[in-house]
C-alpha positions in Angstrom: 55.2 49.0 13.4 57.3 47.0 10.9 60.9 46.7 11.6 63.1 48.8 9.8 66.7 47.9 8.6 69.2 49.3 6.3 69.9 46.1 4.3 67.8 43.1 4.2 69.1 40.1 2.4 66.8 37.6 1.1 69.0 34.1 1.3 71.7 33.0 4.0 74.0 31.4 1.1 77.8 32.3 0.4 76.6 35.3 -1.1 73.8 36.3 1.7 75.8 35.7 4.4 79.1 37.1 3.3 77.1 40.5 2.2 75.2 40.7 5.8 78.7 40.5 7.5 80.6 43.2 5.3 77.2 45.2 5.7 77.3 45.1 9.3 81.0 46.0 9.5 80.4 48.9 7.6 77.6 49.9 10.3 74.4 49.1 8.5 71.8 47.7 10.4 71.4 44.5 8.9 69.0 41.3 9.0 69.0 38.1 6.7 65.7 36.2 5.9 66.5 32.4 5.1 64.0 29.4 4.6 65.8 26.5 4.9 69.9 26.6 6.4 72.5 29.2 6.6 75.0 28.5 4.3 72.8 27.4 1.5 73.1 24.7 -1.0 77.0 25.3 -1.3 77.8 24.7 2.7 74.9 22.0 2.9 74.6 20.5 -0.4 77.1 21.6 -2.7 80.6 22.9 -2.5 81.7 21.4 1.2 79.9 18.2 1.4 81.1 17.0 -1.9 84.8 17.8 -1.0 83.8 15.7 2.0 82.8 12.9 -0.1 85.4 12.9 -2.4 88.0 13.0 0.7 86.8 9.7 1.6 87.2 8.1 -1.8 90.5 10.1 -2.5 91.7 8.4 0.7 90.1 4.9 0.1 92.1 4.8 -3.4 95.5 5.2 -1.7 94.6 2.6 0.5 94.2 0.1 -2.4 97.2 1.5 -3.9 98.8 1.3 -0.7 101.7 -0.9 -2.3 102.7 1.6 -4.9 104.0 3.5 -1.8 105.7 0.6 -0.6 102.8 0.1 2.4 101.2 -3.1 3.3 97.6 -2.8 4.0 94.8 -5.1 4.3 92.1 -5.2 1.7 90.8 -1.6 2.8 86.6 -1.5 2.8 84.2 1.3 3.2 81.3 2.3 5.2 79.0 4.1 2.9 76.8 5.1 6.1 80.0 6.7 7.8 81.4 8.3 4.7 78.1 10.0 4.2 77.9 10.6 8.1 81.1 12.4 8.1 80.3 14.5 4.9 77.2 15.4 6.8 78.8 16.3 10.2 81.3 18.7 8.5 78.2 20.5 6.5 76.9 20.7 9.9 79.7 22.1 11.6 80.1 25.1 8.9 76.7 25.6 9.2 76.5 26.5 13.0 79.9 28.4 12.3 78.0 30.9 9.6 75.2 31.4 12.4 77.9 32.3 15.1 79.3 34.6 12.7 75.9 36.4 12.4 75.3 36.6 15.6 79.0 38.1 16.2 78.5 40.7 13.7 75.0 41.6 15.3 73.3 40.3 11.8 69.3 39.4 12.6 68.4 36.1 11.1 64.7 35.6 9.9 63.7 32.5 9.4 60.8 32.2 6.8 59.9 32.6 3.2 60.5 35.7 1.7 58.4 38.3 -0.8 59.0 41.6 -1.7 55.6 43.2 -1.2 56.4 46.7 -2.6 58.9 48.9 -4.0 58.5 52.5 -4.6 61.0 55.7 -5.4 61.9 57.3 -2.6 60.5 54.8 0.0 61.9 51.7 1.8 60.9 48.5 0.1 58.8 46.4 2.1 59.3 42.6 2.6 56.8 40.1 3.7 58.1 36.9 5.6 56.0 33.8 6.2 56.2 30.1 6.9 58.0 28.6 3.6 55.8 28.3 0.9 56.9 24.4 0.2 59.0 22.0 2.5 62.8 22.8 2.3 64.2 20.5 -0.4 66.2 19.0 1.8 66.2 20.0 5.5 69.4 19.7 7.3 67.8 20.0 10.7 64.5 21.1 11.6 63.9 24.9 10.4 64.8 27.0 13.8 62.6 29.6 14.9 63.9 33.0 13.9 65.6 35.7 15.8 62.4 38.0 14.8 58.9 36.7 14.1 57.2 36.4 10.7 55.7 39.5 9.3 56.7 42.8 7.2 59.9 44.3 7.2 61.3 47.3 5.8 64.8 48.2 4.4 66.5 50.7 2.5 68.1 48.2 0.4 67.0 44.9 -0.1 69.3 42.4 -1.7 67.9 39.3 -3.5 70.4 36.1 -2.9 68.2 33.0 -3.3 70.6 30.8 -5.3 69.7 28.1 -7.6 68.7 24.7 -7.7 69.1 21.8 -10.1 67.7 22.1 -13.5 65.2 19.1 -14.5 64.4 18.2 -17.9 61.0 17.3 -19.1 60.6 13.6 -19.1 63.6 13.2 -16.8 62.4 13.9 -13.3 64.2 13.1 -10.3 62.2 10.9 -7.9 64.9 10.6 -5.5 64.8 6.8 -5.6 66.1 5.9 -9.1 66.6 9.2 -10.8 68.8 11.3 -8.9 70.1 14.8 -8.3 73.1 15.9 -6.3 70.8 15.9 -3.1 70.1 12.2 -3.1 73.5 11.8 -4.8 75.2 12.9 -1.8 73.8 10.7 0.9 73.3 7.2 -0.7 71.9 4.6 1.9 73.7 1.5 -0.1 76.7 2.1 -2.6 75.0 1.7 -6.2 76.7 -1.2 -7.8 76.3 1.0 -11.4 75.1 4.1 -12.4 75.0 6.7 -15.3 75.7 10.4 -15.0 74.1 12.6 -17.6 76.0 15.9 -17.8 80.0 16.5 -17.8 80.2 19.8 -16.0 81.7 20.0 -12.6 78.8 18.5 -10.7 78.4 15.6 -13.0 82.1 14.9 -12.9 82.7 15.4 -9.4 80.0 12.4 -8.4 81.2 10.2 -11.4 84.7 10.7 -10.2 83.4 9.6 -6.6 81.1 6.8 -7.3 84.1 5.5 -9.6 86.7 5.5 -6.9 84.1 3.8 -4.7 84.0 0.8 -7.2 80.8 1.5 -9.4 80.9 1.2 -12.8 80.1 5.0 -13.9 79.1 6.2 -17.3 78.9 9.4 -18.2 76.7 10.8 -21.3 77.7 14.5 -22.7 75.4 16.2 -25.2 78.6 18.5 -26.4 81.7 17.0 -28.3 83.8 17.9 -25.4 83.7 17.0 -21.8 84.1 19.7 -18.9 82.6 22.2 -22.1 83.9 25.5 -20.2 87.5 24.1 -19.7 90.5 24.2 -22.4 90.1 21.4 -24.9 93.3 20.3 -24.3 93.1 19.9 -20.7 89.8 18.4 -21.0 91.0 15.7 -23.2 94.0 14.9 -21.1 91.5 14.8 -18.0 89.1 12.4 -20.2 92.2 9.9 -20.7 92.6 9.9 -17.2 88.7 9.2 -16.0 88.8 6.3 -19.1 92.0 5.1 -17.4 90.2 4.5 -14.3 87.7 2.3 -16.0 84.8 5.0 -16.3 83.0 5.0 -19.5 82.3 8.6 -21.5 79.8 9.5 -24.1 80.2 12.5 -25.8 78.3 14.1 -28.4 75.1 12.0 -27.3 72.1 12.8 -26.3 69.8 11.1 -23.7 66.3 10.6 -25.5 64.4 8.0 -22.8 64.3 7.1 -19.4 62.5 4.2 -18.3 62.3 3.1 -15.0 62.7 -0.5 -14.4 62.3 -3.1 -11.3 66.3 -2.8 -10.7 67.2 0.7 -11.8 66.8 2.8 -15.0 67.0 2.0 -18.8 68.6 5.1 -20.7 68.3 5.3 -24.5 71.3 7.6 -25.9 71.7 8.7 -29.8 75.3 9.1 -30.6 76.6 9.3 -34.1 73.0 9.0 -35.6 72.8 5.5 -33.9 70.8 4.4 -30.5 71.6 2.3 -27.6 70.1 1.3 -24.5 72.1 1.6 -21.1 71.2 0.1 -17.5 72.1 0.9 -14.7 70.9 1.1 -10.7 71.0 4.8 -10.6 70.8 8.4 -12.7 72.3 11.3 -11.8 70.9 14.1 -13.6 73.6 16.7 -13.8 72.6 19.3 -16.4 72.8 22.4 -14.8 70.8 24.8 -12.1 68.4 27.3 -12.6 68.0 30.6 -10.1 65.7 30.7 -7.4 63.6 33.7 -8.6 59.9 32.2 -8.1 57.5 33.4 -5.4 59.7 36.9 -4.8 57.2 38.8 -6.4 59.7 40.6 -8.6 57.3 40.7 -12.1 55.0 42.3 -9.1 57.4 45.4 -8.2 59.0 45.9 -11.9 62.4 43.9 -11.7 63.4 43.0 -15.0 64.3 39.5 -15.6 65.9 37.5 -18.6 65.7 33.8 -19.3 65.5 33.1 -15.5 68.2 35.8 -14.6 67.7 38.7 -12.6 69.2 41.7 -14.5 71.8 43.8 -12.8 74.3 46.6 -13.3 78.2 45.8 -12.3 77.2 46.7 -8.7 74.5 44.5 -8.1 71.9 46.8 -8.5 68.1 46.0 -10.8 66.3 48.4 -12.3 63.9 49.4 -9.5 65.5 51.6 -6.7 66.2 49.9 -3.6 66.6 46.4 -4.8 70.0 44.2 -6.1 71.0 40.8 -6.7 74.0 38.9 -6.4 75.1 35.2 -7.0 73.8 32.4 -8.7 70.2 34.5 -9.6 72.1 37.1 -11.2 73.6 35.2 -13.7 76.7 32.9 -14.7 79.6 32.1 -13.7 77.2 30.3 -10.6 80.2 29.9 -8.0 80.2 30.5 -4.4 83.4 32.4 -4.3 81.6 34.7 -7.3 78.8 35.0 -5.3 80.5 36.1 -2.2 82.6 38.8 -3.7 79.5 40.2 -5.9 77.9 40.5 -2.2 80.7 42.6 -1.0 81.1 44.8 -4.1 77.3 45.6 -3.9 77.2 46.5 -0.4 80.6 48.6 -0.8 78.9 50.5 -3.4 76.0 50.9 -1.2 77.9 52.5 1.2 79.6 55.0 -1.4 82.9 53.2 -1.1 85.2 52.8 -4.3 84.0 49.5 -5.2 85.4 48.3 -8.1 83.5 45.8 -10.4 84.2 42.2 -10.7 86.5 40.9 -13.4 84.5 38.0 -14.6 87.4 36.7 -16.8 89.5 36.7 -13.2 86.8 34.3 -11.8 88.8 31.3 -11.0 87.0 27.6 -11.7 87.7 24.4 -10.0 86.5 21.2 -10.3 87.4 18.5 -7.4 87.5 15.5 -9.2 90.8 13.2 -9.7 92.6 14.5 -11.3 91.8 17.9 -10.3 90.9 20.6 -12.8 91.4 24.5 -12.5 91.4 27.5 -14.7 91.2 31.3 -15.1 90.8 33.5 -18.0 90.7 32.5 -21.6 91.1 29.4 -23.0 93.6 29.0 -26.2 90.5 28.7 -28.5 88.6 31.5 -26.9 91.6 34.0 -26.9 92.1 33.2 -30.5 88.6 33.8 -31.3 89.0 37.0 -29.7 91.6 38.3 -32.1 94.7 37.7 -29.8 98.4 36.9 -31.0 99.3 34.1 -28.4 102.1 32.3 -27.1 101.3 29.1 -25.1 103.2 27.1 -22.5 102.6 23.7 -21.3 104.4 21.8 -18.6 103.8 18.3 -17.8 103.7 17.0 -14.0 106.0 13.8 -15.4 109.0 16.4 -15.3 108.3 17.9 -11.8 110.2 16.3 -8.8 107.5 16.6 -6.2 104.7 14.9 -8.4 106.9 12.1 -9.3 107.6 11.9 -5.2 103.8 11.9 -4.6 103.1 9.6 -6.9 101.2 12.2 -9.2 103.2 12.2 -12.4 99.5 12.5 -14.8 98.6 16.3 -15.4 99.8 19.6 -17.0 100.1 23.4 -16.5 99.1 25.4 -19.4 99.4 29.3 -19.8 98.3 31.8 -22.5 100.1 35.1 -23.2 98.9 37.9 -25.4 102.3 37.8 -27.5 102.6 41.9 -28.2 102.4 42.4 -24.4 103.2 39.6 -22.7 99.9 39.7 -20.5 98.5 36.7 -19.1 94.9 35.9 -20.6 94.5 32.3 -19.2 95.9 29.4 -17.4 94.6 25.7 -17.2 95.7 22.8 -14.8 94.8 19.6 -14.4 96.4 17.4 -11.9 96.9 17.0 -8.2 96.1 19.9 -5.9 95.8 22.2 -9.0 92.8 23.7 -7.3 95.0 24.9 -4.7 97.8 26.4 -7.4 95.6 28.4 -10.0 95.0 31.1 -7.2 98.6 32.3 -7.9 97.8 32.9 -11.7 94.7 34.6 -10.1 96.2 36.9 -7.9 99.0 37.4 -11.4 95.9 38.4 -13.5 94.8 40.7 -11.2 98.1 42.5 -10.6 98.2 42.6 -14.4 101.6 40.6 -14.1 103.5 40.1 -17.4 105.7 37.1 -18.4 108.9 38.8 -17.1 107.5 39.1 -13.8 106.5 35.6 -13.4 109.6 34.4 -15.2 112.0 36.1 -12.8 109.7 34.8 -9.6 111.4 32.4 -7.6 109.3 29.1 -7.1 110.2 27.0 -3.9 111.6 23.3 -4.8 110.5 21.0 -4.6 106.8 21.9 -4.9 104.3 21.3 -7.5 104.2 25.3 -8.3 107.2 24.7 -10.0 105.0 23.7 -12.9 103.5 27.1 -12.9 106.9 28.7 -13.6 108.2 26.0 -16.1 104.9 26.9 -18.0 105.6 30.1 -18.2 109.0 29.7 -19.0 107.7 27.3 -22.0 105.8 29.6 -23.9 108.7 31.7 -24.4 111.4 28.8 -25.2 112.7 28.9 -22.1 111.4 25.7 -20.5 114.3 24.0 -18.3 112.8 20.9 -17.0 111.0 19.4 -20.1 
């Protein structure tokens, strides 16, 4: 007899394990099928370990500039093996934590490759679990034996949460040695003296920032005219200025047309402005986006609609096939861990029959943990104007903030965008120290439909970086104090 569940989730990443825990809380008998590692790419090879690497780079940078704070430190050095070991240790600790959470909530974990075998109206969905069709891309540890063995499982509801992997461009296929994806970039055996980063989205810029702070010569090549293409143009320009001040070379509106591997590294042919140039470096990091893991699930076989590599869903994660749902990266942009987690919660609460609210994607914050940090939520100035809004825009630079100056972090800005007619906060965009921690204040404000008047009357503590948020709002309405 096939084991039967109320909810079976394919994928144990942020979306999958959060959905599983919420489902268990709601009384569903729940299982997660995972082929590689709990926590998914985010915890094991993305969000978490990169932040550990960036923290090491940040501390190293401060040590190099200790004299700016009145301190004397002998010339600092780093041990790249120890830096990587710390990063991997952070991931391993959290990986184990996810396993404990699932066990605590009585969620079964089934290790293996899942395929949806059948889905018929009025009948449970059948899922076959076998050995992975391919080895783990980058196994954290040997894949453990499952709580339950391989075989066929049935569930009233199956949620696909299989995440994404690096996008590969033809002719620039990663080889793990000279052409890297984020997998290899996260665990260098030796610190390269030079590298080229192809793509200036969050992944590309974070790695560019890490390697530059660790002393490597870094060149970023971006196809579009603006780096950090999803960000507000003014914020991206300020960030670029800081990156270049740090010694990073940036080529925007430029296209990589050819990559040749050499004995010493790579030769990268770049076209820009009708001219061609050849760049050389020890390594090339390909950071041109990610694509959903939809292969091997038999989605076509059971009739699930897929469009441009994305599973089509309604606002609650439901596909066109009864009993099958999708959340996270496989269900479309923005491909962010916190979006996947929230989608998972919405999906299982809707299945339970609760009053679940569809996610407002315009209120999902985005963060890039480079130096300086970048964070945003809502519409950029350009998108607000394109949408037909009559807007008021406020700006406040960190140089006018006492805490920023005391920290030695005077470079930064907060930009806020309001509907001039209603006072609605349409967007907030930040660059500078710790802005990834500040942006949530604006996210909450947008969720509560807070107006400019509410924000102006709020009392912000002094001295804090958060005062820049208040001053930006004041500036939008001609009331800025410290600038």
